[in-house]
BAVEXBA-224804 format. One line per 10 residues: number of its first residue (from 1); their letters; for each residue x, y, z of C-alpha. Coordinates in steps of 0.001 Angstrom, whole numbers, plus 500000, padded with zeros to 6 digits. Each point is the difference from the previous one (the first is absolute). Last residue first. Layout:
<sites>
NUM	a	X,Y,Z | ...
</sites>
This chain:
<sites>
337	gdsvgaqaft	491752,478499,542150 | 502892,501831,498414 | 502483,498887,502614 | 502879,502399,500436 | 503580,498947,499261 | 500733,503467,498704 | 501234,498865,496579 | 497213,497413,499641 | 497269,502461,501001 | 501375,502454,497474
327	amgahcamag	501990,502998,501168 | 498917,503496,499113 | 502333,502062,497839 | 498655,499907,496442 | 496249,500099,500616 | 500332,502250,503035 | 502263,502424,498155 | 497693,499864,496976 | 496902,501056,501913 | 501887,502635,501965
317	kmvaialagg	501443,501516,496847 | 496530,500092,498459 | 498573,501752,503030 | 502915,502436,500109 | 499500,500819,496310 | 496453,500991,500986 | 501240,503420,501113 | 501227,500540,496445 | 496524,499393,498613 | 498487,502486,502428
307	saeglrlglq	502514,502743,499156 | 500202,499460,496235 | 499763,503796,499329 | 496301,499931,500993 | 499088,501934,503127 | 496551,498669,500798 | 500808,497746,502955 | 497278,498743,502323 | 502157,497161,501286 | 498567,496905,498359
297	llpekglael	502770,497521,499224 | 500393,496781,497972 | 497175,500912,497650 | 497811,497232,498513 | 500185,500117,496205 | 497215,498690,497772 | 500463,502880,497532 | 496359,501028,500353 | 500292,499792,503776 | 503130,502154,499888
287	lrahggeasq	498096,502589,497958 | 497126,500035,502469 | 502379,500559,502892 | 501817,502725,498047 | 496856,501912,499026 | 500343,502975,502304 | 503539,500413,501268 | 500623,498640,503516 | 502515,497499,498664 | 499860,496219,500023
277	hgavahdlag	503496,498577,500211 | 502758,498090,498277 | 497817,498271,497450 | 501713,496945,498537 | 501452,499584,496517 | 501308,497112,497857 | 496465,499029,498902 | 499526,503564,498790 | 499894,499355,496241 | 497489,497194,500581
267	tqthelclaa	497603,501253,497325 | 501859,502114,497436 | 498761,503473,499068 | 497556,500521,502850 | 502615,498619,502411 | 502607,502454,498688 | 497641,502977,500342 | 499065,498842,503492 | 503672,500233,500991 | 499967,503713,499179
257	accifgdliv	496870,500391,502125 | 501764,498016,502736 | 502887,502450,499993 | 497571,502905,500269 | 498009,498464,502841 | 502954,498927,502128 | 503190,497956,499711 | 500325,496648,498273 | 502714,497600,501146 | 501654,498205,497086
247	pirlararam	501725,496622,499651 | 503031,499932,497684 | 499796,497233,497412 | 502001,502093,497491 | 497164,500241,497437 | 497569,500633,502856 | 502222,502820,501277 | 499948,501509,496521 | 496205,500037,500028 | 499882,501716,503382
237	agamgalerg	502566,502554,498811 | 497973,500817,496889 | 496837,500441,502051 | 501785,502301,502430 | 501327,502132,497150 | 496529,500134,498463 | 498586,501342,503252 | 502831,502528,500141 | 499352,501101,496414 | 496349,500629,500624
227	glrrlselgd	496711,498240,499491 | 496664,500750,498355 | 500485,499440,496265 | 503241,498058,499897 | 499100,497982,503099 | 496617,499212,498474 | 501799,498742,496901 | 502202,497888,502235 | 496998,498562,501826 | 498213,498972,496840
217	gqgghlavge	498145,502190,497527 | 497459,502800,499626 | 497487,499204,502714 | 500481,503241,501907 | 501795,502924,498347 | 497667,502995,499861 | 497471,498979,502647 | 502824,498760,502217 | 501783,503339,499789 | 496851,501996,500704
207	avvttklalg	499121,497803,502999 | 503488,500431,501455 | 499714,503790,499575 | 496611,500032,501711 | 501388,497998,502914 | 502905,502452,500330 | 497598,502939,500058 | 497899,498397,502719 | 503117,499123,501984 | 501268,503576,499712
197	addvgtgrgt	496681,501355,501267 | 500132,497580,502926 | 503598,500887,500866 | 503062,498532,498291 | 502447,498028,502148 | 502870,498771,497844 | 497760,497289,498577 | 496432,500751,501143 | 498455,496954,498411 | 498429,499082,496654
187	wdgaegglla	499169,496369,499275 | 496338,499606,500886 | 499378,503644,499118 | 500842,499306,496361 | 497166,497477,499866 | 500409,496301,499501 | 502125,498198,497452 | 503196,497998,500395 | 502176,501203,497128 | 498748,503563,499531
177	cslaaasttn	499370,500567,503705 | 503388,498688,501034 | 501762,502017,497292 | 498145,503182,500952 | 500773,499515,503686 | 503684,499430,499238 | 500168,503155,497869 | 498359,502084,502706 | 502332,498429,502565 | 502795,501175,497677
167	aigmegvvll	499138,503669,500388 | 503507,500986,501241 | 502428,497238,499124 | 502190,497815,502189 | 500080,496259,499614 | 500754,496577,501402 | 501532,496672,499021 | 501197,497258,502329 | 502223,497223,498681 | 501472,496872,501616
157	datedvqdwg	503099,497941,499124 | 501939,502750,498256 | 503001,499007,497862 | 498290,500896,496711 | 499414,503532,501292 | 496754,501313,498524 | 500437,503416,498362 | 499828,498769,496409 | 496393,498822,500220 | 498889,503213,501695
147	aklaavldee	501577,502214,497359 | 498620,497617,497374 | 496443,500514,501225 | 500575,503756,499962 | 501353,499984,496432 | 497215,497702,498829 | 497373,502329,501456 | 501494,503096,498419 | 500241,498258,496613 | 496386,498841,500250
137	smapaqtfdq	498999,503589,500609 | 499128,500961,503547 | 497176,501486,502069 | 497438,499389,497274 | 498093,503228,499286 | 497745,502575,501689 | 499010,498479,503337 | 503377,498244,499946 | 501881,503264,500448 | 503139,499171,498021
127	tpndldlavv	503026,498598,501790 | 502418,502458,501581 | 503260,500890,498188 | 502448,501599,502419 | 499786,496919,502214 | 501323,497746,497237 | 500028,496848,502147 | 501865,500389,503282 | 501392,496667,501197 | 501012,499551,503630
117	dlkagnarai	501905,496848,501008 | 500111,498606,503531 | 502019,496911,500965 | 498303,498235,502881 | 501433,499067,503388 | 496650,500269,501774 | 500852,503044,502130 | 501602,501672,496987 | 496877,499523,497870 | 497800,501348,502788
107	qniaagghqf	502180,503059,500606 | 500306,500932,496331 | 496280,499279,499502 | 499079,502568,502641 | 501776,502760,498113 | 503250,501842,500756 | 502655,497942,498232 | 501254,502740,497687 | 498761,498191,496886 | 496605,499432,501560
97	nlvmqetvea	499770,503705,500936 | 501021,500965,496470 | 497205,497796,498678 | 497677,501687,502484 | 500739,503423,498530 | 499437,498676,496475 | 496545,498700,500903 | 499201,503064,502098 | 500035,502202,496904 | 496655,498457,498999
87	pfasvgraav	498223,502061,502648 | 498653,498436,503200 | 496430,499394,501251 | 499372,498013,496830 | 497168,499941,497434 | 500470,503610,498890 | 499283,499450,496283 | 503658,500775,499255 | 500887,496681,501653 | 498420,498333,496934
77	ghngafvivq	503258,500604,498173 | 501720,497468,502225 | 503632,499991,501121 | 502146,496926,500557 | 502120,498379,502671 | 501078,496373,500364 | 501187,498598,503324 | 501952,496741,499784 | 500655,497803,503040 | 502420,497089,499707
67	pasieardgg	500458,497064,502368 | 503384,498254,500119 | 500247,497508,502885 | 496778,498000,499990 | 500481,496368,501026 | 499856,496957,497740 | 498962,496646,501493 | 501939,498188,497249 | 499468,502010,496867 | 496843,500663,497997
57	rwgrywiald	499204,503672,499679 | 496345,499851,498945 | 498835,496909,501829 | 502416,500904,502780 | 498059,503195,500624 | 496594,498284,499984 | 501188,497380,502500 | 501446,502696,502258 | 496885,502127,499722 | 497717,497076,500876
47	elrglagppk	502048,499236,503110 | 500054,503646,501083 | 496230,500018,499527 | 499493,497962,503166 | 503178,499190,501910 | 498247,497208,501930 | 498696,498396,496820 | 501239,496537,500944 | 501375,500019,503562 | 503581,501225,500166
37	tlqmnhdqaa	503477,498522,499574 | 500168,499979,496215 | 499231,496807,498050 | 496743,501233,498420 | 501769,503080,498629 | 502558,497826,498210 | 497239,498154,498142 | 498286,503262,499076 | 503271,501463,498750 | 500626,496909,497904
27	aaaaedvvhq	496500,500318,498543 | 500597,503668,499185 | 503284,499132,498274 | 498302,497264,497970 | 497139,502336,499068 | 502340,502645,498608 | 497583,502928,499582 | 499431,501232,496477 | 502447,501917,497862 | 498983,502614,497462
17	aallarfesl	498789,499375,496458 | 496732,501991,499967 | 501567,502966,501782 | 502875,500020,497515 | 497525,499967,497102 | 498184,502989,501504 | 503337,501834,500132 | 500613,499198,496342 | 496568,501376,499085 | 500715,503170,501997
7	taftqsm	503103,500582,497938 | 503776,499957,500489 | 500468,496992,502239 | 502806,498324,501913 | 500797,496688,501661 | 499281,497824,496981 | 498675,496604,500993
</sites>
């Protein structure tokens, strides 16, 4: 399978041809799990996570030692409609904050031993206002997907992707509504903290975008019409991780909206991903339910920038440390009943 693409059709072909879980590795992990010095199921979801992880990574009781976090940033033309409590200039200011180590994600990544990469995607050239035209051309979308694809470290053994982009909860709400149905109000939340009037305006903008672009193609076409460069960057990185057999932790509402575009293009495209957390943003719980992902954490976060997903690295590390390091009943000389 070619590990590059130059068109949207080629990217779709990559999605269709990607790896599936290694059933033999998963079965070996299950067998090993049953021999560990604990009652069956005593570690709850940690056991399921370890088996799932080994099914994708293979290896002999592999542990996690090289997690990567990537934060993509992009600007949205729809921000000019006043859908955010902050101006578009904040996107670039926050990128500088990431680069200088001053954001929450810097601290969380460092605390969990993760490499952090920040990727600004053409911030001086916002996408089009999707209430008036498609957000991106096909060339724009392919470039952003490829930026995400190319950013994944081939030596990583776990990937978390996140975003920064003023107005991107508006984009995520529009994508969710277009792909999953319902009313715009079902998916639209307060994002950066808009007041009631701002929420009403934001909901109207989402409805206008869906009315213009809904039902006009698969998930990638919806991403082109209603998404943003940072959402496309996350989608490209998720797809690249699948090609490299690197398990993925999804972050919040916006990340999951990007993931939804992959799933609505190729069924099963997210089998290598788990949900890191359920955020406080309106619509995220419903979106996770639609994706069939049970969150590892629920902490009331609504920050974005990969913060919740990166916190879940510790859960995955704990699951794999137990799976790899615990003694078996035979090794410990303990009777297994």
